[in-house]
C-alpha positions as CSV (number, residue, x, y, z in Angstrom):
1,M,0.0,0.0,0.0
2,K,2.8,2.5,0.9
3,G,4.6,1.5,-2.2
4,R,1.6,2.4,-4.3
5,I,1.2,5.8,-2.6
6,V,4.9,6.5,-3.3
7,L,4.5,5.6,-7.0
8,V,1.4,7.8,-7.3
9,A,3.3,10.7,-5.7
10,I,6.3,10.2,-8.0
11,G,3.9,9.9,-11.0
12,S,2.1,13.1,-10.0
13,F,5.4,15.0,-9.6
14,I,6.6,13.8,-13.0
15,G,3.3,14.8,-14.6
16,M,3.4,18.3,-13.0
17,L,7.0,18.7,-14.2
18,L,6.1,17.7,-17.7
19,L,3.2,20.1,-17.6
20,C,5.5,23.0,-16.5
21,L,8.0,22.1,-19.2
22,A,5.2,22.1,-21.8
23,G,3.9,25.5,-20.6
24,S,7.4,27.0,-20.6
25,W,8.0,25.7,-24.1
26,Y,4.7,27.2,-25.3
27,Y,5.4,30.6,-23.6
28,T,8.9,30.9,-25.1
29,N,7.5,30.2,-28.5
30,S,4.6,32.7,-28.1
31,Q,4.5,36.1,-29.9
32,A,4.3,37.9,-26.5
33,F,7.6,36.3,-25.4
34,M,9.3,37.0,-28.7
35,K,8.4,40.7,-28.5
36,L,9.5,41.0,-24.9
37,A,12.7,39.3,-25.7
38,G,13.3,41.6,-28.7
39,R,12.8,44.7,-26.5
40,T,15.1,43.2,-23.8
41,V,17.8,42.5,-26.4
42,S,17.5,46.0,-27.8
43,E,17.9,47.6,-24.4
44,Q,20.9,45.4,-23.5
45,A,22.6,46.0,-26.8
46,T,22.0,49.8,-26.5
47,E,23.5,49.8,-23.0
48,L,26.5,47.6,-24.1
49,L,27.4,49.6,-27.3
50,G,26.4,53.0,-26.0
51,T,24.4,53.7,-29.2
52,D,20.8,53.0,-30.2
53,V,20.0,49.4,-31.2
54,R,16.6,48.3,-32.5
55,T,15.6,44.7,-33.0
56,G,12.5,42.8,-34.1
57,A,11.4,39.5,-32.8
58,V,13.7,37.0,-31.1
59,R,13.3,33.3,-32.0
60,I,14.8,30.6,-29.8
61,D,16.2,28.0,-32.1
62,S,17.6,25.6,-29.5
63,L,19.2,25.5,-26.1
64,H,22.4,26.8,-27.7
65,A,21.2,29.3,-30.3
66,L,18.7,32.2,-30.9
67,T,17.9,34.4,-33.9
68,I,17.2,38.1,-33.7
69,E,15.3,39.5,-36.7
70,D,15.5,43.0,-38.2
71,V,18.5,44.4,-36.3
72,T,19.5,48.1,-36.8
73,L,22.5,49.9,-35.1
74,Y,22.7,53.6,-35.1
75,D,25.7,55.9,-34.5
76,K,25.8,58.5,-31.8
77,T,24.3,61.1,-34.1
78,G,21.3,58.9,-34.6
79,E,22.1,58.0,-38.2
80,E,21.7,54.4,-39.3
81,L,25.1,52.6,-39.3
82,V,24.2,48.9,-39.8
83,Q,21.0,47.1,-40.8
84,A,20.8,43.3,-40.8
85,A,17.9,41.0,-41.7
86,S,18.9,38.6,-38.9
87,V,21.5,37.8,-36.4
88,K,22.0,34.3,-35.1
89,V,23.8,33.9,-31.8
90,K,25.3,30.6,-30.7
91,F,26.2,30.3,-27.1
92,S,27.3,27.8,-24.4
93,L,24.3,27.2,-22.1
94,L,26.6,26.1,-19.2
95,S,28.8,29.2,-19.6
96,L,25.6,31.3,-19.5
97,F,25.2,30.4,-15.9
98,Q,28.9,30.6,-15.0
99,K,30.0,33.8,-16.8
100,S,28.4,36.9,-18.1
101,P,26.0,36.5,-21.0
102,V,28.6,38.2,-23.4
103,Q,31.3,35.7,-22.4
104,A,29.0,32.8,-23.1
105,I,28.6,33.8,-26.8
106,D,30.6,31.5,-29.1
107,E,29.6,32.8,-32.5
108,V,27.5,35.5,-34.1
109,T,26.3,35.2,-37.7
110,V,25.0,38.4,-39.2
111,R,22.9,37.9,-42.4
112,T,21.9,40.2,-45.2
113,V,23.9,43.2,-43.9
114,S,23.9,46.8,-45.2
115,A,26.5,49.0,-43.5
116,K,27.1,52.7,-44.1
117,L,30.6,54.0,-43.2
118,V,30.6,57.8,-43.2
119,Q,33.5,60.1,-42.4
120,R,32.2,63.2,-40.5
121,E,33.2,66.8,-41.1
122,D,35.6,66.6,-38.1
123,G,37.5,63.6,-39.7
124,S,36.1,60.9,-37.4
125,W,34.2,57.9,-38.8
126,N,30.7,56.8,-37.7
127,Y,31.9,53.2,-36.9
128,E,34.2,54.6,-34.2
129,D,31.1,55.0,-32.1
130,L,31.0,51.2,-31.7
131,I,34.7,50.7,-30.9
132,Q,35.9,50.7,-27.4
133,K,38.7,53.1,-26.4
134,Q,42.2,51.8,-25.9
135,G,42.6,50.2,-22.5
136,Q,39.0,49.2,-22.2
137,G,38.7,45.4,-22.4
138,S,35.9,43.5,-24.0
139,E,34.2,40.5,-22.5
140,F,33.3,39.2,-26.0
141,H,35.7,36.7,-27.4
142,G,33.5,34.9,-29.9
143,V,33.6,34.8,-33.7
144,V,31.6,37.1,-35.9
145,L,30.6,35.9,-39.4
146,I,28.9,38.2,-42.0
147,E,26.9,36.6,-44.8
148,D,25.6,38.5,-47.8
149,G,26.7,42.0,-47.0
150,I,26.9,45.4,-48.7
151,L,29.3,48.2,-47.5
152,D,28.6,51.8,-48.6
153,G,31.4,54.3,-47.8
154,R,31.4,58.1,-47.9
155,M,34.3,60.4,-47.1
156,A,34.0,64.0,-45.9
157,G,34.8,66.7,-48.4
């Protein structure tokens, strides 16, 4: 009799766990979650880069990868610098819990990119807004791949 109660309790626990997992899977694949994740990614990227970053939906591809749609980076003057149809981020799930999220990133693939490099009147370039100053270290040590890109350059004068 006690053995049967234990089996029922274990079965109920496993059933509840599966129900929670199914609910979590549904939520992470819902449009509401994708929009929330897109806003969160935009805010974090804006803070990290120090310039405005806008993103569309975020799709979780697996436990090790996600794809961000419609990514646009702006320079510090508010002009569009880079626009990409999608950015796929591959990361180590274990490292995500042990290190900062940036350190957990292994590879970033940027697809269908349009970049505009512009030299300003003062001689500086717009892309310099994204580069860290000498002596400031970066936590990112992953690989960045660019697929299908266009680079448009314009010099002052």
